[in-house]
N, C-alpha and C positions, 0 to 999 in steps of 0.2 A: 312230580316233586323231584328236585335235584338231590342226588345222593351226596353224602358227605365226601365220598371219594372224588366225585366229579367236581365239587366246589373246590376241594384242595388242589386239583389239577389246574383249574382256571386261575386260581390265585398264583400258583407257581409259574404258570406260563406268562401271566401279566408281568410279574416281577422280572422274569428273564427278558422280556421285550423292552421293559423300561430301562434296563441296565446295558443292553446291547449297544455297541457303538454303531453309528450310522455308516453306511457304505460310502466310501470316498468316491467322488466323481473321477473318471479317468483323467489323467494328466498328460497333456501333449509334451513330450520331452524336447520338442523343437520350438524355439521362439520364432517369431516372424523374421527377425533379423539377428545375425550373429556377427560381432565385431572381433577380429583378431588384432591385438595390439603388440607392437614390438618396441621395446624401450631403447633409449639412447645408451651410448657407451658410458660405463662406470655407474649407471644407476642400479639401485637395488632390485632384486627380482620382483616382477610384477609388471604393470603397464608403464610405470614411470610417469613423466610429466605429460605424455600424450594421453594418459588416462583422463585428464581434464576434458579433452575433446570427446572421448567415449562417454563420459558422464553427461555431457551436454546433449549429445544425441539421444541417450537413453531418456533424459528428462523431457526433451522436446518432441520426440516421436510419439505418434498415436499408436504405434505398433509395439509389440513386445520385443525387447532387445536384450540378448544375452551377450556375454563377452568372455574372452580367454586371452591370456598373455603368453607370448612366445617364451619358452624356457631355454635360455642360451647364456653363454658367459658374459657377453656385452663388455668385453675388455678391450682396452687399447693395446695392451701388450699382446703380442701374437694375434694381431688383428685378422690376419688371413684365416687362421683356425677358428677364431670366434665368429666371424661373419659366415664362414662355411657351416658351422654348427647351427647358427641362427637360421640360415637358409633351409637347411635340412629339417629343422624343427618346424619351420613355417609350412613347408610342403606337407609334412605329416599332419599337422593340425588342420590345414586346409582340405587335404584329401579325406581325412576321417570325417570332418564336418560335412563336406559335400555328400559323402556316401550315407552318413547317418540321417541327414535331413535334406532329402532331394528337392524339396520345394522351398527351402529357406533362402533368403537373401544374405549374401556374405559381403563383409566390408573388411579391408585391410588398412591399418593405419600404422605409421612408423616414424620415429624421430631419429635423425642422425644415422648411427649404425643400424637402427631399427628400420629406417627408410630404405637403407641399402638392402637388408635381408629380405624384406617383403617384395622389393623389386626383383631381386635375383630369384626368388621363389617362382615367379610367374614368367620371367624372361631369360633365365639362365645366369650363372655367376662364374666367378673365377676367370682364369685364362688370361689375365693381364698382370703386369709386374706389381707385386705386392699382395696379390689375392690368391695365389696358389693355383692348383689345377682347375680347369673348366668344369662346371657342373651343369647338367641339363635342367631346364625348367620343369615344373610339374606338368602333367599331361594337359593338353589344350582343353579337353573336355572339362577338366577340373578348374583350370584357370578361367575359363569362360563363365563359370558360376559366380565369379566375383562381380558384384554390382558397383563397388566404389573402392578406389585406392587413394589414400592421402599420404603424401610424403612431406616431411619437413627437414630441410638441411641434408638432402641425400648426397653422400660422397660420390655417387655414380652419376650425378647430374650432368646432362648434356644441354647446352643452351639452345634456344630457338625451337624447342619442341612445342607441339600444339597444346600440351597439357602443362607447360611451365608457367609459373606465376612468380612475380617478384622482379627485382631489378638486376639480377645476375646476367652477365654477358660472357662469362668464362666457364670452362668445364670444372668439375670437381676433381678431387684427388684421384679417383678411379673412374674416369668417364666410361659410360656404357658403350660397348663396342658395336660395330655394325651388325654382327650376328647375334646380339643379345638385346635387340630392340623389342619394345612392346608390340604385341599384335595389333592389327587394325581394329579388332573387336574390343580390345582393352583400352586403347588410347583415349576414346571419349569418356571413359570411366575413371580416368586418373586426373588428379590435381597435385602438382609438385611445387612446393614453395622453396625458393632459393634467392637470397638477396646479395647484392654486391658486398664484397669484403668478408663474406663468410669463409673461414679458413678451410672448411671441409667440402662444401658444395660449390664454392666459387674460387677456391685456391687463393683466398685473401688473407688478411691478418688481424681481423677483429672478432675475437671470440664472442663478444657481447651480441653481435649480430646473430650468431649461431644459436645462442641460448634463448632468444626472445621471439621466436616465431609465433608462439601461442598468444603473446601480447598483441601482435599485429594481425594474425590471420586465423585465430580460432573460430570466430564467428563465420568467416567465409568458408572455412573447411566444414563446419557443421552444416551450413546451408547446402553445400554441395552434396554431402552425404545424404541429407534428408531428401533432396531432390532426386537422387539416384535410387533411393529405396522406396520412394512414393510417400514421403511424409512421416 
């Protein structure tokens, strides 16, 4: 026969089990894909308009996709300092992410000055009139972790590159120099949009061209990223 003390113990243990929270399943801190976005000049902190491309990829991909925005001034005043800070911030984000998640696919996207800084992060920056001292690129082992790069309206645009898209035949305001070209490993992973008369990437005079790349090219850019990350 069960003793009164034993019955009391069983009741108390049952109540404890009933109220105990279930053990949470382990959470992987690394999504399958991580997108680093750099906003255009004068946009508020965050991803800016290029965030629409990030959202499209997140919704379309069958993989998990996390994202971060480059924290930098994005000012037109003192552009050299702003772009240098953006380049440094991108290199830090990229390096930390690559080290934190060694099996993760990484994507860089940038609009206008944002396109400039993500390019300088992986190929080197500065060193030309208007951009201040030269800065080295991130280590090649880190740069080679990037699966896709999308640029829109890059002021460092150089025409006739294999990754160029659009109607531009002229260089941008700060064309990339011979010693700051993208590596042969990265070139097939880049798509850079620049159209004729864009004041920043084509040295033109039509600001509307510069502001409307997403209207023309967002779907193409999203398809490119999805193909590079495997859907």
